[in-house]
FIGU-591713 format. One record per residue: x, y, z of N, C-alpha, C in turn; residue number from 0; residue in one letter. Coordinates in steps of 0.1 Angstrom, whole numbers, plus 5000, padded with zeros to 4 digits. Last residue first. Example, Ala and Ser with C-alpha at 12.3 -4.5 7.8 and 13.67 -1.06 7.14 Angstrom:
// FIGU-591713
   n_X   n_Y   n_Z  ca_X  ca_Y  ca_Z   c_X   c_Y   c_Z  num  residu
  5128  4978  5071  5137  4989  5071  5129  5000  5079    1       S
  5132  4943  5078  5123  4955  5078  5132  4967  5078    0       A
***
This chain:
// FIGU-591713
   n_X   n_Y   n_Z  ca_X  ca_Y  ca_Z   c_X   c_Y   c_Z  num  residu
  2334  2360  2937  2334  2338  2928  2331  2337  2939  251       H
  2340  2371  2957  2330  2378  2948  2325  2365  2941  250       S
  2359  2376  2978  2350  2367  2976  2339  2365  2966  249       F
  2382  2380  2954  2381  2373  2959  2366  2362  2965  248       L
  2376  2412  2954  2371  2403  2943  2372  2385  2944  247       Q
  2376  2419  2978  2363  2418  2975  2367  2410  2960  246       N
  2405  2411  2984  2393  2407  2992  2378  2412  2983  245       L
  2414  2436  2961  2416  2418  2960  2403  2409  2970  244       F
  2405  2457  2977  2397  2460  2963  2406  2440  2961  243       D
  2415  2460  3000  2398  2460  2992  2394  2453  2984  242       A
  2442  2459  2994  2437  2443  3003  2423  2446  3002  241       I
  2449  2484  2980  2451  2471  2975  2445  2461  2982  240       G
  2444  2508  2986  2433  2501  2988  2435  2487  2978  239       D
  2462  2523  2968  2454  2521  2959  2443  2514  2969  238       D
  2488  2518  2993  2481  2529  2990  2470  2536  2982  237       E
  2495  2497  2985  2486  2498  2997  2479  2514  3000  236       A
  2490  2487  2953  2492  2492  2968  2485  2497  2976  235       N
  2473  2451  2947  2470  2461  2944  2479  2473  2954  234       G
  2487  2420  2945  2472  2425  2942  2482  2447  2941  233       C
  2502  2390  2934  2499  2401  2942  2488  2410  2935  232       V
  2500  2356  2950  2490  2368  2938  2496  2383  2941  231       V
  2516  2339  2963  2505  2336  2950  2494  2339  2943  230       D
  2553  2348  2966  2537  2350  2969  2529  2347  2953  229       A
  2573  2351  2957  2569  2338  2968  2558  2337  2966  228       A
  2577  2372  2942  2579  2365  2932  2578  2349  2943  227       A
  2573  2396  2963  2562  2395  2948  2563  2379  2942  226       K
  2592  2393  2977  2583  2387  2983  2569  2386  2975  225       L
  2617  2405  2962  2617  2390  2966  2604  2384  2973  224       S
  2607  2428  2957  2607  2419  2950  2609  2402  2949  223       G
  2585  2440  2981  2600  2435  2975  2598  2431  2966  222       C
  2555  2460  2975  2562  2448  2981  2575  2444  2973  221       A
  2537  2475  2963  2547  2479  2964  2548  2471  2971  220       N
  2509  2451  2957  2519  2457  2948  2531  2465  2951  219       G
  2518  2426  2988  2512  2438  2981  2522  2446  2963  218       M
  2515  2396  2980  2521  2408  2984  2515  2421  2981  217       A
  2491  2364  2998  2490  2381  2988  2501  2382  2990  216       V
  2494  2331  3001  2499  2342  3003  2503  2357  2993  215       G
  2473  2308  3009  2470  2321  3002  2483  2329  3005  214       L
  2483  2292  3030  2474  2284  3019  2472  2298  3004  213       G
  2515  2304  3037  2499  2307  3036  2493  2296  3027  212       A
  2544  2300  3037  2538  2288  3036  2523  2289  3043  211       K
  2552  2322  3020  2556  2313  3019  2547  2301  3024  210       Q
  2547  2341  3040  2539  2343  3022  2543  2327  3014  209       I
  2559  2337  3062  2545  2338  3061  2538  2335  3049  208       M
  2584  2345  3051  2581  2327  3055  2570  2326  3058  207       T
  2581  2372  3043  2586  2360  3032  2578  2349  3033  206       L
  2583  2394  3059  2573  2389  3054  2572  2374  3048  205       D
  2612  2404  3060  2603  2399  3074  2590  2387  3069  204       N
  2603  2415  3032  2614  2409  3033  2612  2395  3048  203       E
  2572  2430  3027  2586  2429  3031  2592  2420  3033  202       A
  2546  2432  3025  2554  2438  3018  2569  2432  3015  201       D
  2515  2410  3031  2529  2414  3035  2535  2424  3023  200       G
  2486  2390  3041  2494  2398  3031  2508  2406  3037  199       F
  2472  2355  3039  2487  2365  3047  2488  2371  3033  198       C
  2454  2329  3051  2457  2344  3038  2459  2349  3044  197       L
  2453  2293  3061  2455  2311  3066  2458  2317  3049  196       V
  2448  2265  3060  2438  2276  3063  2440  2293  3063  195       N
  2472  2257  3054  2463  2253  3042  2447  2267  3048  194       E
  2481  2257  3080  2484  2265  3073  2480  2270  3060  193       W
  2455  2250  3102  2469  2245  3099  2468  2257  3086  192       N
  2437  2247  3139  2439  2253  3123  2454  2248  3117  191       L
  2430  2251  3165  2436  2242  3155  2433  2238  3142  190       N
  2441  2275  3175  2423  2276  3169  2429  2263  3160  189       L
  2462  2268  3184  2459  2273  3199  2441  2276  3191  188       Q
  2480  2266  3164  2476  2253  3168  2465  2257  3183  187       K
  2480  2288  3150  2475  2274  3146  2467  2272  3154  186       L
  2496  2305  3173  2482  2308  3170  2474  2295  3162  185       V
  2522  2292  3160  2514  2290  3174  2500  2292  3177  184       L
  2521  2298  3136  2521  2286  3139  2515  2281  3156  183       E
  2525  2325  3138  2517  2320  3130  2512  2307  3134  182       I
  2552  2326  3147  2537  2333  3162  2526  2330  3152  181       G
  2565  2319  3127  2573  2315  3144  2557  2317  3148  180       F
  2561  2337  3108  2556  2324  3106  2558  2314  3119  179       S
  2577  2358  3117  2564  2360  3117  2555  2348  3112  178       K
  2599  2344  3137  2597  2352  3126  2582  2353  3131  177       D
  2630  2329  3158  2622  2331  3156  2613  2343  3144  176       A
  2658  2330  3157  2650  2316  3161  2634  2318  3163  175       D
  2673  2348  3148  2670  2338  3135  2657  2324  3142  174       C
  2661  2381  3160  2668  2369  3160  2665  2357  3150  173       G
  2666  2409  3141  2657  2402  3149  2666  2388  3156  172       Y
  2659  2445  3129  2672  2434  3134  2666  2427  3146  171       V
  2658  2471  3102  2655  2459  3118  2659  2448  3119  170       D
  2674  2496  3094  2677  2478  3092  2670  2474  3105  169       Y
  2668  2527  3080  2674  2520  3088  2674  2504  3083  168       G
  2649  2549  3068  2660  2549  3069  2673  2544  3077  167       D
  2628  2512  3062  2629  2530  3063  2642  2529  3057  166       G
  2642  2486  3060  2632  2491  3067  2634  2506  3072  165       G
  2663  2457  3055  2657  2466  3051  2644  2475  3059  164       K
  2668  2431  3082  2663  2439  3069  2660  2451  3068  163       T
  2690  2410  3091  2690  2422  3090  2681  2426  3085  162       F
  2694  2387  3120  2685  2388  3104  2682  2403  3106  161       V
  2720  2368  3136  2705  2380  3136  2703  2379  3124  160       L
  2731  2350  3139  2722  2346  3148  2711  2356  3147  159       S
  2759  2359  3130  2752  2350  3121  2738  2349  3131  158       H
  2775  2386  3126  2762  2383  3137  2750  2375  3129  157       F
  2795  2392  3113  2797  2389  3118  2787  2383  3133  156       Q
  2782  2391  3084  2792  2384  3088  2797  2380  3098  155       K
  2761  2413  3089  2754  2402  3087  2764  2394  3090  154       A
  2776  2434  3096  2769  2432  3102  2764  2416  3102  153       L
  2784  2437  3068  2796  2438  3078  2792  2436  3095  152       L
  2767  2442  3052  2773  2428  3050  2784  2428  3065  151       S
  2759  2470  3050  2752  2464  3067  2760  2446  3065  150       I
  2782  2499  3051  2779  2484  3046  2775  2476  3055  149       S
  2777  2530  3052  2782  2515  3055  2776  2507  3049  148       F
  2772  2551  3036  2778  2544  3030  2783  2532  3039  147       N
  2761  2565  3062  2766  2567  3047  2772  2562  3042  146       P
  2756  2552  3092  2763  2562  3088  2759  2560  3069  145       P
  2724  2532  3101  2740  2533  3097  2741  2541  3091  144       P
  2702  2525  3126  2705  2536  3114  2717  2537  3114  143       I
  2687  2495  3136  2696  2504  3138  2695  2516  3124  142       L
  2668  2482  3157  2661  2490  3146  2680  2502  3148  141       F
  2660  2447  3174  2664  2464  3177  2659  2469  3160  140       C
  2641  2429  3196  2643  2430  3187  2650  2448  3188  139       G
  2640  2417  3221  2632  2410  3215  2635  2416  3198  138       Y
  2657  2419  3253  2653  2427  3246  2647  2417  3233  137       I
  2646  2428  3289  2645  2415  3278  2644  2423  3264  136       E
  2662  2457  3304  2648  2447  3300  2652  2436  3295  135       K
  2679  2477  3313  2680  2459  3321  2665  2449  3316  134       A
  2695  2497  3286  2682  2488  3298  2690  2480  3299  133       T
  2720  2522  3291  2716  2505  3288  2704  2501  3298  132       R
  2724  2555  3286  2724  2543  3297  2715  2531  3288  131       E
  2743  2568  3256  2733  2564  3270  2734  2552  3274  130       L
  2781  2574  3260  2771  2563  3260  2753  2567  3262  129       K
  2799  2595  3245  2787  2600  3251  2774  2582  3253  128       A
  2818  2594  3227  2819  2593  3240  2811  2592  3254  127       S
  2806  2603  3203  2807  2592  3205  2814  2585  3222  126       K
  2779  2627  3206  2798  2626  3206  2798  2611  3213  125       D
  2752  2625  3189  2758  2624  3202  2774  2618  3201  124       I
  2742  2610  3166  2745  2621  3170  2750  2629  3181  123       N
  2739  2582  3169  2751  2582  3161  2753  2601  3161  122       A
  2730  2571  3199  2724  2584  3192  2738  2581  3183  121       D
  2719  2540  3217  2723  2552  3213  2723  2556  3199  120       L
  2695  2540  3226  2706  2536  3237  2714  2539  3231  119       V
  2655  2540  3233  2673  2546  3219  2686  2545  3231  118       H
  2635  2516  3233  2641  2524  3239  2656  2530  3228  117       Q
  2604  2513  3228  2618  2516  3222  2624  2522  3231  116       Y
  2580  2493  3253  2591  2506  3247  2599  2502  3239  115       S
  2580  2466  3263  2570  2480  3265  2570  2488  3258  114       D
  2594  2445  3255  2581  2442  3258  2570  2458  3257  113       R
  2616  2463  3235  2617  2458  3243  2601  2450  3243  112       T
  2641  2469  3210  2622  2469  3209  2624  2460  3223  111       K
  2665  2496  3209  2663  2487  3215  2644  2484  3217  110       Y
  2683  2510  3186  2672  2514  3193  2667  2498  3201  109       I
  2710  2530  3178  2703  2514  3180  2693  2520  3189  108       L
  2733  2546  3151  2725  2548  3159  2718  2535  3160  107       S
  2774  2538  3148  2765  2534  3139  2745  2538  3155  106       L
  2798  2542  3150  2790  2554  3149  2774  2549  3145  105       H
  2814  2518  3155  2810  2521  3142  2801  2534  3142  104       H
  2811  2516  3178  2826  2520  3178  2823  2521  3163  103       S
  2786  2514  3189  2793  2523  3193  2803  2528  3187  102       F
  2781  2487  3169  2773  2500  3174  2780  2513  3174  101       C
  2797  2470  3189  2797  2473  3174  2796  2485  3171  100       F
  2780  2469  3213  2802  2474  3210  2802  2480  3196   99       A
  2758  2461  3205  2763  2473  3214  2770  2478  3211   98       Y
  2765  2433  3197  2758  2446  3187  2760  2452  3194   97       L
  2773  2424  3221  2782  2425  3213  2778  2433  3205   96       E
  2751  2427  3239  2760  2433  3241  2769  2434  3231   95       S
  2735  2410  3222  2732  2421  3224  2738  2429  3227   94       I
  2747  2383  3225  2745  2392  3214  2741  2401  3211   93       V
  2740  2379  3255  2755  2385  3248  2760  2385  3234   92       Q
  2712  2375  3257  2721  2389  3263  2735  2394  3255   91       R
  2692  2371  3228  2703  2363  3238  2712  2375  3245   90       D
  2661  2377  3228  2674  2379  3217  2688  2376  3229   89       I
  2632  2360  3236  2642  2372  3238  2656  2370  3228   88       P
  2606  2353  3228  2620  2350  3219  2631  2362  3223   87       A
  2572  2343  3238  2582  2353  3236  2598  2350  3234   86       S
  2539  2335  3243  2555  2332  3240  2562  2342  3234   85       K
  2522  2349  3257  2518  2335  3255  2533  2325  3252   84       I
  2511  2377  3274  2520  2376  3267  2521  2356  3262   83       I
  2479  2392  3276  2488  2386  3278  2497  2377  3271   82       E
  2463  2404  3253  2474  2410  3261  2484  2405  3271   81       N
  2452  2383  3242  2441  2395  3252  2451  2393  3260   80       Q
  2482  2369  3238  2465  2367  3238  2459  2373  3249   79       K
  2515  2377  3217  2499  2379  3230  2486  2376  3232   78       L
  2541  2367  3211  2532  2368  3209  2522  2371  3218   77       I
  2572  2380  3203  2566  2385  3218  2548  2380  3208   76       I
  2586  2381  3178  2596  2378  3192  2582  2376  3201   75       H
  2571  2380  3152  2571  2370  3158  2581  2366  3175   74       G
  2579  2411  3153  2585  2402  3141  2582  2384  3150   73       N
  2566  2421  3173  2576  2425  3172  2582  2410  3161   72       I
  2535  2403  3173  2546  2414  3175  2561  2414  3174   71       T
  2508  2391  3169  2521  2386  3165  2528  2398  3167   70       I
  2477  2390  3194  2484  2397  3180  2502  2394  3183   69       L
  2448  2372  3182  2460  2371  3188  2466  2385  3185   68       F
  2422  2380  3185  2424  2374  3195  2436  2374  3203   67       P
  2415  2413  3172  2420  2398  3172  2424  2397  3184   66       P
  2398  2433  3156  2392  2427  3167  2403  2413  3170   65       K
  2403  2451  3133  2408  2438  3134  2399  2431  3147   64       L
  2395  2474  3148  2391  2472  3134  2392  2455  3132   63       V
  2407  2478  3169  2396  2478  3170  2386  2475  3158   62       D
  2437  2476  3160  2431  2464  3168  2413  2467  3168   61       I
  2435  2496  3142  2435  2487  3137  2435  2474  3148   60       I
  2430  2518  3163  2421  2516  3154  2425  2505  3146   59       Q
  2451  2513  3177  2447  2514  3188  2425  2508  3175   58       A
  2483  2507  3163  2476  2516  3161  2462  2509  3168   57       P
  2515  2492  3182  2502  2489  3174  2493  2497  3170   56       T
  2528  2500  3200  2529  2510  3194  2522  2503  3181   55       N
  2524  2478  3217  2523  2497  3228  2523  2507  3214   54       Y
  2532  2460  3211  2519  2460  3213  2516  2474  3212   53       S
  2556  2464  3181  2555  2462  3197  2537  2466  3195   52       G
  2562  2460  3146  2563  2467  3158  2557  2462  3173   51       R
  2561  2439  3127  2572  2440  3138  2574  2454  3143   50       G
  2532  2420  3131  2540  2433  3129  2550  2425  3134   49       T
  2504  2408  3120  2520  2399  3124  2530  2410  3121   48       A
  2466  2409  3135  2482  2419  3127  2494  2408  3131   47       P
  2441  2392  3123  2446  2389  3132  2462  2398  3128   46       I
  2410  2375  3120  2422  2385  3116  2429  2390  3126   45       T
  2394  2347  3115  2398  2358  3123  2409  2363  3118   44       I
  2356  2347  3094  2374  2344  3092  2382  2355  3103   43       I
  2328  2343  3089  2337  2340  3103  2350  2339  3103   42       G
  2324  2369  3073  2327  2354  3070  2332  2346  3078   41       N
  2322  2391  3087  2310  2385  3088  2311  2369  3077   40       E
  2348  2392  3085  2345  2384  3101  2330  2381  3103   39       H
  2352  2397  3061  2357  2390  3069  2351  2380  3081   38       L
  2340  2427  3062  2331  2409  3053  2336  2399  3059   37       Q
  2358  2439  3076  2339  2436  3085  2339  2422  3073   36       H
  2376  2444  3059  2381  2432  3075  2363  2430  3077   35       I
  2363  2455  3040  2366  2441  3034  2370  2437  3046   34       A
  2360  2479  3060  2343  2475  3053  2350  2454  3045   33       K
  2380  2493  3062  2380  2485  3072  2360  2477  3069   32       K
  2393  2495  3031  2401  2485  3042  2393  2479  3052   31       T
  2376  2518  3025  2375  2505  3011  2377  2489  3025   30       P
  2386  2534  3045  2374  2533  3049  2370  2516  3039   29       S
  2416  2531  3057  2409  2535  3046  2391  2529  3050   28       S
  2428  2536  3087  2424  2527  3078  2418  2532  3071   27       L
  2460  2557  3095  2439  2555  3098  2439  2545  3088   26       A
  2481  2569  3092  2476  2566  3108  2461  2557  3107   25       F
  2503  2572  3067  2494  2576  3070  2492  2568  3082   24       R
  2531  2569  3056  2524  2581  3057  2512  2584  3068   23       G
  2524  2539  3035  2534  2553  3045  2527  2565  3045   22       R
  2494  2525  3046  2505  2533  3034  2513  2539  3043   21       P
  2486  2496  3065  2485  2513  3065  2500  2516  3054   20       L
  2489  2474  3055  2474  2481  3058  2472  2494  3060   19       L
  2515  2481  3045  2504  2469  3039  2486  2474  3042   18       T
  2531  2497  3055  2528  2499  3034  2520  2482  3038   17       D
  2529  2481  3087  2532  2491  3075  2533  2490  3062   16       D
  2516  2456  3087  2510  2465  3092  2508  2480  3081   15       I
  2501  2422  3077  2513  2430  3080  2506  2441  3085   14       D
  2477  2401  3088  2477  2414  3081  2490  2420  3084   13       F
  2455  2374  3082  2469  2378  3091  2477  2387  3081   12       V
  2429  2355  3085  2434  2363  3080  2446  2368  3082   11       A
  2419  2320  3082  2425  2331  3093  2431  2340  3086   10       L
  2402  2305  3073  2395  2305  3084  2404  2315  3090    9       K
  2398  2295  3039  2400  2304  3048  2396  2309  3061    8       I
  2379  2277  3026  2395  2268  3035  2393  2280  3043    7       Q
  2363  2290  3014  2352  2284  3026  2363  2277  3032    6       D
  2373  2302  2987  2379  2309  3001  2372  2302  3015    5       T
  2399  2279  2972  2383  2277  2979  2384  2290  2990    4       P
  2416  2291  2944  2415  2292  2961  2404  2290  2962    3       F
  2435  2299  2913  2423  2296  2923  2424  2292  2933    2       S
  2451  2333  2916  2454  2315  2921  2438  2312  2929    1       K
  2444  2356  2890  2439  2355  2905  2441  2333  2906    0       M
***
């Protein structure tokens, strides 16, 4: 394990899916809850940084982390006490062009708004039947391509967007915001810097925060690029990797 002064840690940031919550589970394990409680006992603030919106961030995670800030939709909306303090919607013209591309190539498309997920294109519906578009600002998307579709087609056409694999599709976010964007805002609010940050993640959209953190931890189930960038690789999410790592870190 990288030698790191634990008294330097003031903020612990957690991705949710496949990090705090193993795939297919909907509640934090007892060891994980106990480890987070110990962080609080040591005066460390804990917050989530997630691709989820606040509307589908599990209430139990909020209850356990007790976060003064929420970094949601991959850093495109940052909330303090349920009030938005910073947001970065995707340009409406870009959204319109993405919608047209998905329609013509038969991709399912979901918008991530401030308040909900909105299914706007469904590949299982006849292509002539467009679903109603939303009038709300869009902060992220999720698209599900047909078999053998090359995501490089989208990446080449939409230079202002980032496409990262997630589940059976791809998360889509603007290049002008990510989780580290949200963390930097939180650090300014708390008068801290990156050296005070401990981060946990598993996927490509966690890369910048893992690289910038004073101590960046990749889960054992993380993608290869994140493991390569992290200071430490802990155990798998399903094996209480976070709890084991924190217990070891603070036992020294």
